[in-house]
C-alpha positions, -999 to +999 in steps of 0.1 A: +009-343-057-013-311-056-029-300-088-025-264-097-054-248-115-046-217-136-074-191-140-091-190-174-113-159-170-101-123-168-119-116-135-101-145-117-067-134-132-072-099-120-081-111-085-049-133-083-027-104-096-042-082-069-032-107-042+003-113-057+035-097-041+041-062-055+073-042-060+056-011-045+036-024-015+003-008-004-011-010+031-009-044+048-039-061+063-035-077+097-049-111+107-056-113+145-063-148+159-058-168+191-047-203+203-066-228+224-058-211+257-060-173+263-063-150+293-086-120+299-057-097+295-047-113+262-082-111+248-084-074+257-050-068+239-062-086+208-095-067+208-078-033+212-053-040+184-083-049+162-100-015+171-068+004+164-065-013+130-102-011+122-108-014+084-073-029+079-077-060+101-095-094+102-103-109+136-108-146+142-123-154+176-123-192+173-096-213+191-069-227+168-050-257+182-028-265+152-010-232+150+026-233+163+045-206+143+080-215+156+077-252+149+080-269+115+046-278+102+028-256+127+026-227+102+004-245+077-029-231+091-015-196+094-004-196+058-039-209+048-056-181+067-032-156+052-041-167+017-078-168+025-080-133+040-051-117+019-033-106+051+004-101+051+010-096+088-005-115+117-009-113+155-013-146+173-021-148+210-016-177+234-014-182+272+004-209+291+022-214+324+056-212+307+048-182+285+019-162+300+001-135+279+022-144+248+019-126+215+036-137+183+038-110+156+048-122+122+051-110+086+043-130+054+058-130+020+038-146-008+016-160+020+045-179+036+060-169+069+088-144+065+099-136+101+086-139+137+088-120+169+075-134+202+067-110+231+051-112+265+025-086+275+029-070+310+013-040+327-015-037+302-039-008+304-069-006+282-084+025+265-112+026+291-088+031+320-077+065+306-096+097+312-093+124+285-114+148+264-133+126+239-129+153+213-092+143+211-101+107+202-082+096+170-102+092+139-105+058+123-080+053+094-059+084+101-021+082+097-001+080+130+033+093+141+055+064+153+084+073+177+111+050+188+131+062+218+162+046+231+196+033+219+184-003+221+166+000+188+199+007+171+222-016+191+202-047+202+193-072+174+161-083+191+149-047+194+159-038+159+138-067+146+109-057+169+111-021+155+107-033+119+077-055+128+060-028+148+065-003+120+047-026+095+020-034+121+012+002+130+020+024+100-013+019+081-019+027+045+010+038+023+004+073+009+024+097-012+010+130+002+000+137+038-021+165+053-005+175+086-039+186+099-050+150+097-023+137+121-041+132+153-024+104+172+011+088+178+026+055+189+055+060+213+079+030+218+105+034+245+133+009+250+135+004+288+161-024+287+177-048+262+145-069+260+117-047+273+098-020+253+071+003+267+044+009+240+017+036+245-008+053+222-013+091+225-035+117+209-020+149+196-033+182+209-024+214+190-019+246+210-009+281+201+028+288+201+030+324+188+044+312+155+030+296+124+040+261+137+016+250+165+029+235+197+020+198+201+011+180+233+007+143+238-024+130+257-023+093+266-055+077+253-044+040+255-038+012+252-004+010+269+017-021+277+052-035+283+064-058+256+091-083+267+110-099+238+112-137+243+120-153+209+125-140+174+133-156+140+149-137+111+143-146+074+171-164+055+192-143+032+178-156-001+142-149+011+152-114+023+167-105-010+136-117-029+112-098-005+134-066-005+135-064-043+125-029-055+116-014-089+152-001-094+165-037-094+143-047-123+157-043-159+142-014-178+120-024-207+134-012-240+113+014-257+113+013-295+127+042-315+138+061-284+175+067-275+192+089-250+222+112-255+243+129-229+241+162-247+207+162-264+189+141-238+161+118-250+158+115-288+127+100-305+125+087-341+092+090-359+085+070-391+060+086-416+048+066-446+051+081-481+022+105-488+008+098-523-007+132-530-018+124-566-040+095-554-058+115-527-096+119-532-106+156-532-140+166-518-168+176-542-171+211-528-134+221-533-126+258-539-108+250-572-138+231-586-162+259-578-139+284-595-138+263-627-176+260-627-180+298-623-157+304-652-175+278-674-209+295-667-194+330-676-181+315-708-214+300-717-232+333-710-208+353-731-213+329-761-251+332-758-249+370-758-227+370-789-251+347-808-280+369-800-262+400-813-254+382-846-290+371-850-303+407-844-278+422-869-289+398-896 
């Protein structure tokens, strides 16, 4: 039986809280790794995915023989690597005669496998094979447009699932506000058939249109590839409900002395302790004290003057 150690220091507790599942998710880090056998095409695909996700990805180049995501017991190493690197999405590449140039893209929940999509890579073109103006090259860390073209993404279950996974893989950091001038690239996914998707990466070129809104042109900068869906595994219903829980589903914490009314809105009640004015200590230089001292001095001066007059008269 495994022994669970609870953190005793605040720094360790904060580190665990940072890694724990959140109701409002931030950007997801990607773990990129490979099996015992790979091809030159597959290595190039994994390398270019790492470059596209630079700053938000971890790349392992060693061969991993114990990883079999679709088999029971074959996900243990993946879950360990996910916990170690704090990555919630992974891309695993293998090559065999039965499944050449094979990519498995999966998502994690609480560092356990949530769902899986297996695709084959065909007609791959790297970034180096495209000729374009290098000034249009996308900046590292910029937010992309993601376009899904084709009815298959709405009608075919495999492509629906692939769309969800690709969105999580490519969308980058979650932000509230977005500067349109910073949008410089787009991912275009086109459903060619019920199990084939054409994925390409394009740069955005802004041109004059005669109006305030500029005209946009797509310039293909690579990489591009065909993704052929082979297998996929959806999460069970209980795990899906747990992972999809939002802040609205949580019960609101009761706030003391605050109530809401349909007419008056939010009403707050303030409790003020009894003010004992008689026991309050007054400062030494109070205005009333100064006035009393001035009056006493005037009285003493008048008494001295009257005594002198009496003595002189005698």
